[in-house]
N, C-alpha and C positions, 0 to 999 in steps of 0.2 A: 625430423621436424622439430623446431624450436618450441620451447614451452611458453605458454601465454603468461605474461607477467601478472595479469589480472586473475587468471584462473589459479595460479600457484602462489599468490600472495599470502603473506603470513596473517592469519586471522586473530581473533581474541581467543586464546586458549582458556579452558575451564579454570586451571590454577590462577591465571592472571585475572579472570573474571571475579573469582573469590577474593583476590587481593583488593580488587577495586570496589566491589559491591557486596562483600560477604556479610556485612552486619547492617543492622538498622541504622546505626549512626553514620555509616559510609553512604548508605542510600539516601538519607536525609540530606547530607552534604551535597550529594550529586543533584538531587532535586532542587535544593536551594540555589545551586549555581544555574540550573536551567530556568527556574521561575524568575529569579532576581539576579541576573548576571552582574548588575551594577549595585547590588545591595538591596535590602528590603525596601519595598514600596507598598504602602497600604492600598489594597484593592478599592477602597471606598474613596479616600481623599488624596492618595499618592504621597503622604508624608513618609519621610524616611527613617525616622527614629521609632524604635519599638522595644517592647519588653517580652520576656518569654513566660508563658504560663504552663506549668507542668501539672501532672496528675492524671492525665489521660494517656492513651497509647501514643498518639501523635502530639507533640508539643505544639502549642498555640502561640502565634505571633500577635501581640497586642499593640496596636498603634498608640503612640503617646499623644496624638493630637485628637483623634475622634474616639478612641477606645475600642475600635472595631477589632475583632479577633478573627485570625485566618490560620489555616493549616496549609501545609505544602500541597495538599490534594484539593483544596477548596477551589471551586470553579473549573476544575479539570474533569476528564472523563473517569478519574479515580475517585471522585468526591464520594464521601460516606463509605469508603471501602472498609471492610473488616479484616482484609487480608494484610499480613505484614508487607512492608515495602521490599523485603528481600524476595518475596514470592513474585511480586510484580516485576522486579528487575530480572529475575531468573527467566520469567516469561519473555521479556524483552530480548534477552540473550538467545533463548532457544528459537524464537520466531525469526530473529534477525540473522542468525548464523546458518540456518537450514536453507540451503540453496533451493530445494524443491518444496519448501514449506513444511508445516507440521500440522497434523490433525488435532482436534480438540481432545480426542481420546488419548493419543500419545502424550499430549501436553499434560493431561490429568495425572498420568503415571509419573511423569518427571517431577511435577510440582507437589505431588502428594495430596491432592484435592479431589473431590468427586467430579464426575463428568459435567454436571450442570454448572458448577462453579468455573471449571476450566473453559466451557463453551462461552460463558459470559465474559470472562477475562480475555479469552482469544478474540472474540468478535468486537469487544471494546478497543483493543489494540489495533485490530485491522481497520476499524472505522477511522481511528485517528490517523493511521498510515495513509489511508485513501484520501481523507480530507487534505492532508499535507500535500499529497501528489497533485491534487486538482488545482493548486495554486500556480502550477507551472504550465507553460505553453511550449509545444514543439515548434522549432524554427529551422531555417536553413533548408538543406536537402532532406527530404523525408520519403521513405518507402512506405506504402500503405496497402493493406490487403483485407479481405473479408473472410470470415470462417464462421463455423458453428461450434458451440461448446455444449458438452453434455452428452448423454447416451439415452438409448430408449429405455423406457420403464416397462416392467413386466406387465403384459396385457394392454399396454398403451399403444399409441399410433407409431408406426415405423417411420424411419427416414427423417426428413427435415420437419415433418409434422409432429414429431414427438413432443409431448408436453414438457420434457426436461431438456430440450434443445433450444438454445437461444442464439440469435445472430450477434456477432461481435465484429467490431472494427479494430484492427491493430495497425499501429504506425510506429516507426522508429526513425529518429533523426541521426544524421551522420555528420562527422566532422570532415575537414578538408581531405583527410587521408582515406576517407570512405569507411571509417570504423563507427560502430554504433555508440551513440552517446546517451540518448534519452528515449524512452519507450512509453506509449500510451495504449492500453488495451481497454476497450469499453463495450459493454452491452448496449445495443441499440434496438429501437423498436422494430426495425426492418430495414431491408436494402432498398430504400427508395430515396429520391432526391431530397425530399424534405428532411428526413432523418440525418442524411449525410451532411447537408447544409448546416443544420443545427449543431451537429457534432463538430464540424470544422470551425465554426465560430466560437465554440467553447474551448477547443483544444489546440488550434493552430495559430501561429503568429501570422498576421498579414504579410504578404510578400514571400512566404515560403514556397519552395519548389517541390511539388508533390508528384511522385511517380507511382502509378497504380497499374493494375491489369486492366482489361477492356470492359469491366463491369460499368454499365452506362451511368449508374447513380453517382459514381465517384467524381464525375464532372462537376457535381454540385459544390466542390470545395472552392471553386472559383467565386462563389457567393461570399466567401470569407476573404476575398481579395488575395487569394493564393494562386500560383501558376500551377497548371496541371498538364501532365504528360501521361499518356496511357500506352501500354504495350500489350497487344493481344497475344496471350500465351498459348491459345489453341490446344489446351490439354497437355502441354509438354511437362515432362518430369522436372521437379524443382532443380535438379542438378544441371539441367540444360537452360537454366534461367539465372545466370550469374548477377544480373541487374537487381534481382529480388533475393539475393543471398541472405541478407541479414533479417529481413522480415520473415522469410521462410524458417530461418533458424530460430527466431524468436517464438513463433507459433509452435514449432516442433517442441521446443523446450517447455512451453506452457502446457501443452497437452500431455506430454510425458510427466511433468510434475504433478498435474491434477489427477491423472489416472493412477499414478503410483502412490499418492498421499491421501486422497479423499475418496473413499469407497462408498459413501452414502451421502449424497450432497444435493441439495435443492438449488440447481443452477439458476432456474427462473427467479428465485427469491433472493438469493444471496450473492450472485455473481459479482456485483459491483464492488463489494469490499474485498473479496478474495482476489479479484483482478487487480484491485488497487494495491493490495499487499504484495502481490507478485511484482508489479511495476516498481514499488517503493524499494524492494530489495535490488532489482535489476539496475535501477538508476543510481543506486549508491554502492554498487559492486566494487568501485575502485578503492574503497577504504573499508574493509570488513572490520577493522579494529574499532572504528568509530560508529558501527552500526547500532550498538546497544544505546549509546548516548543519543544518536539521532532518533531512535524510536522513543526514547524518554522525552525528548523535546517535542515530538509530534503529539504525544499523549498529554503533555502539559498544555499544549495549545488547543486541544479539543475540548469543547464544552460538555458538561454532563448529559448523560442520557440514560434512560431506564431500560430494563430488560424488554419491556413491551415494545419500546421504540426499535430496539435491535431486531425483534422478531417480525416486525412488519416488512413487507416486500418493498425493496428499494426501487426508486425511479431509474429508468434507463437514461443514458446519455453520457 
């Protein structure tokens, strides 16, 4: 069997990461390139000329027109951070290069910070990755399936009634050769026509061709002007359903990843951003070298949020 070019591609090695982002100055230069690719622009008046103000941990850029001062983290999810930029970039690297994801506890050990700091850092980055993902729509030929995420809690309800099990919809778009290109996995309120119709309008491009199993609610994708075809699986083994090969592979990889990485996880509360992080990595798997830079770009595009915001339950969809 030939090796997969995507699976065995050259990633960003740790020595190479250190060469690119090993100092505060290098991280500042990388962030400046992300925030202002065409040169400085004042966030207030868009004037391009500026001066530099030193004396604090992060240098400040002062607009020569209105006098407004800004840092590289102003207006981003990193705003007011007390951590060095090297710590942030190391987190970008570790989260991006880990195929199965990384837990906040393991991240705290690698970064040399306490667990609470690592959790906050981790979830801010995942939120930025998720928001970046939601800007894209699946299109073309799409395989779609339903599943449940999470396990039973000690003393809780068994089976699908478990308080820690949530319904999810997974979909993957294919190219002309039938290979997976882009994936979307989302928690939904339930497997009903209303929830699926809303999901399709948010995540599918009109005119897409959707293939699903015989679950009746999937017919609701037609409300988003998509074409729908269903195949009744009749309890067959996934290996006997080649038409659903890639969506079954995606869901298998997702569950293996979550079971092996997160041992204490509130799926009902935080599934959206962890699923978003998984899809972000999957959809950019063709260039592992650029993953750190892409996460930095997502983080700089995400507006500030507090820890209180991060600990609130997220909406489905």
